[in-house]
C-alpha positions as CSV (number, residue, x, y, z in Angstrom):
1,M,109.3,86.6,101.1
2,T,105.3,86.3,101.9
3,V,104.4,88.5,104.9
4,L,101.1,87.5,107.5
5,I,99.2,90.5,107.8
6,E,96.5,91.0,110.5
7,R,94.1,93.7,110.6
8,S,91.5,95.5,113.6
9,L,89.6,97.7,113.0
10,H,87.9,100.3,115.5
11,P,84.2,100.8,115.2
12,D,83.7,104.4,115.9
13,W,87.4,106.0,114.4
14,L,87.5,103.7,111.7
15,S,90.3,103.9,112.0
16,N,93.6,100.3,111.5
17,A,95.6,98.8,113.4
18,Y,97.8,95.9,112.2
19,L,99.6,92.9,113.6
20,V,102.3,92.0,110.9
21,A,105.0,88.5,110.9
22,D,107.4,87.2,109.1
23,G,105.4,83.6,109.1
24,P,103.9,81.7,111.6
25,G,106.0,81.4,114.7
26,G,107.9,84.1,113.9
27,T,108.7,87.8,114.5
28,A,106.1,90.5,114.4
29,V,105.7,94.3,115.0
30,F,102.7,95.9,115.4
31,V,101.7,99.1,113.0
32,D,99.5,102.1,115.0
33,S,97.6,101.3,117.7
34,G,93.8,102.7,117.7
35,A,91.9,100.2,117.5
36,P,90.4,97.0,118.8
37,L,93.7,95.1,119.9
38,E,92.3,91.9,121.0
39,P,92.0,90.1,117.6
40,L,95.8,91.3,117.7
41,H,96.9,89.6,120.6
42,A,94.6,86.4,119.5
43,A,96.7,86.3,116.5
44,V,100.0,87.2,118.1
45,A,99.2,84.1,120.1
46,R,98.0,82.1,117.1
47,E,101.0,82.2,114.5
48,S,103.2,81.8,118.2
49,L,104.4,85.4,117.5
50,T,107.8,87.2,117.9
51,V,106.5,91.0,118.8
52,T,109.4,93.3,118.6
53,H,108.3,96.4,117.8
54,L,105.6,98.9,117.3
55,L,105.7,102.0,114.5
56,V,103.7,105.2,114.6
57,T,103.0,106.6,111.2
58,H,102.0,109.5,113.7
59,G,101.2,110.8,116.6
60,H,97.3,111.2,115.9
61,A,94.9,109.8,118.7
62,D,93.2,107.8,116.9
63,H,96.1,105.8,116.0
64,V,98.2,105.9,119.0
65,A,95.7,104.9,121.8
66,G,97.1,101.7,122.3
67,N,100.7,102.4,122.8
68,D,101.0,101.6,126.2
69,E,98.9,98.8,126.3
70,L,101.5,96.8,124.3
71,V,104.5,98.3,125.4
72,A,103.2,96.4,128.9
73,R,102.4,93.2,127.3
74,Y,104.7,92.9,124.7
75,G,107.8,95.4,126.5
76,V,107.7,97.0,122.7
77,E,110.3,99.5,121.5
78,I,108.3,102.0,119.9
79,V,110.0,103.0,116.7
80,R,109.2,105.6,113.9
81,G,112.4,105.0,111.6
82,G,113.4,102.1,110.0
83,L,114.8,99.0,111.0
84,E,115.6,95.1,110.1
85,T,114.0,92.4,112.9
86,G,113.7,89.0,112.1
87,G,113.0,88.3,108.7
88,L,111.3,92.0,108.3
89,R,112.5,94.6,106.6
90,I,111.4,98.1,107.2
91,E,112.0,101.4,105.4
92,A,110.2,104.1,106.7
93,L,109.5,107.2,104.1
94,P,109.2,110.3,105.4
95,T,105.3,111.5,104.2
96,P,103.9,115.0,106.3
97,G,101.2,116.9,105.0
98,H,98.2,115.3,107.0
99,S,100.6,115.5,110.2
100,D,104.5,117.1,110.7
101,D,104.9,113.3,111.7
102,G,103.5,111.3,109.4
103,V,106.1,108.6,108.5
104,S,105.1,105.2,106.1
105,F,106.6,101.8,106.7
106,L,107.7,100.3,103.6
107,V,107.9,96.3,105.0
108,N,109.6,93.0,102.4
109,E,109.4,96.1,99.2
110,I,106.1,94.5,99.3
111,A,103.2,96.2,100.8
112,C,103.4,100.1,102.6
113,F,101.7,101.4,105.9
114,T,100.6,104.4,104.3
115,G,99.0,106.0,107.9
116,D,96.7,108.8,106.6
117,T,98.4,110.0,103.5
118,L,96.7,108.1,101.2
119,F,93.5,105.9,101.1
120,R,91.9,104.2,98.6
121,D,90.2,106.6,96.3
122,A,91.3,109.6,98.8
123,V,94.1,111.3,100.2
124,G,95.3,112.8,103.9
125,G,93.9,116.3,104.4
126,G,96.4,118.9,105.6
127,D,98.5,121.4,103.4
128,V,98.1,120.5,99.6
129,E,101.5,120.5,98.7
130,T,103.2,119.0,100.6
131,V,100.5,115.9,100.8
132,R,100.3,116.4,97.1
133,S,104.6,115.5,96.9
134,S,104.4,112.9,99.7
135,V,101.8,110.5,97.7
136,L,103.4,111.4,94.1
137,D,106.6,111.8,94.6
138,V,107.7,109.1,96.9
139,L,104.5,106.8,97.5
140,L,103.4,106.5,94.0
141,A,106.7,106.3,93.4
142,L,107.1,102.6,94.3
143,P,106.3,99.3,92.6
144,P,102.9,99.0,91.2
145,E,102.5,96.4,92.6
146,V,103.0,97.1,95.8
147,R,99.8,96.5,98.8
148,V,98.7,99.8,100.1
149,L,97.3,99.3,103.8
150,P,96.1,102.7,105.0
151,G,95.4,103.9,108.7
152,H,91.7,104.2,107.8
153,S,89.6,102.2,104.7
154,D,90.5,99.1,102.9
155,E,93.4,98.0,101.6
156,T,94.3,98.9,98.1
157,T,97.4,99.0,96.0
158,I,100.3,101.7,94.5
159,G,99.1,101.2,90.5
160,R,95.4,101.4,91.8
161,E,95.8,104.9,92.9
162,W,98.1,105.3,90.1
163,E,95.5,105.0,88.1
164,A,91.9,105.4,90.0
165,N,92.6,107.7,93.3
166,P,91.1,111.3,91.8
167,F,93.2,113.4,93.8
168,V,96.0,111.3,91.8
169,L,94.8,112.0,88.5
170,Y,93.9,115.6,89.2
171,W,97.5,115.9,89.9
172,R,98.9,114.1,87.2
173,G,96.7,116.0,84.7
174,I,94.7,113.7,83.8
175,A,91.5,114.7,85.1
176,P,89.6,118.3,85.0
177,A,89.0,120.5,87.9
178,L,85.2,119.9,88.4
179,G,84.6,123.5,88.9
180,E,81.9,122.7,91.2
181,P,80.9,126.3,92.9
182,C,80.8,126.0,97.1
183,R,81.5,128.2,99.8
184,V,83.6,128.0,102.4
185,A,83.9,129.9,105.3
186,G,81.6,131.9,104.1
187,E,84.5,132.6,101.2
188,E,83.0,132.0,97.5
189,A,84.9,128.7,95.7
190,E,84.7,125.9,93.8
191,I,85.4,122.3,94.4
192,L,88.7,120.6,92.1
193,V,88.4,116.9,93.2
194,W,85.9,115.4,94.7
195,S,85.9,111.4,96.2
196,P,84.0,109.3,98.4
197,D,85.7,108.8,101.8
198,Y,86.2,106.8,104.5
199,D,83.5,108.2,106.8
200,G,81.3,108.3,104.2
201,K,81.3,112.2,104.0
202,G,83.3,112.4,100.7
203,K,86.8,114.7,100.6
204,A,87.2,117.9,98.8
205,L,90.5,119.6,97.2
206,W,88.6,123.4,97.0
207,A,90.1,127.0,95.5
208,P,89.4,130.0,96.7
209,R,90.3,131.7,93.8
210,K,94.0,131.2,95.7
211,E,95.6,127.7,98.2
212,G,93.9,125.0,97.6
213,Q,93.0,123.1,100.8
214,I,91.7,119.6,101.1
215,L,88.7,119.3,103.4
């Protein structure tokens, strides 16, 4: 079964909000709300959808800013767990690391909303080992054809990130550490991994002769 997915992007935060439906005239849910909601309201009306829930990947402001608006307009229930509604079967996958409350949502086994845990070419900043486990052990255990719809940046797939994400390649032992010297908080360190990031600043994994930290 295919699903209908509409996306809205915040022009400053570059955060995504999504509308997911089981088809025209069917049942829909929102995923996060930190982007302009008018395009998604328009899609609800255009496709004659009945909205039942709001799924929240994590509680940071750039992902929950429109929660009150959606509750007031549609009377939706805010959920952080799995559910079935209409033709949508939604599994909640705990993916902490970037935040303690991080959850990814797998919809009908074909599309996964990963919040700020896995992006195209990058991963979320946070506790390194927890992020690594959430990415490798949870998300990248999904089939390669699963669509990845992150909290920021563009859509990708599980297979694409397994093969091309610089953090994943390093953690898999495929790519060596860059070993580039740097200074972090005045301390000598080295960059292990670098990748472009959604905000144009890049993201790095570094080691100061002790634990790594994703910037």
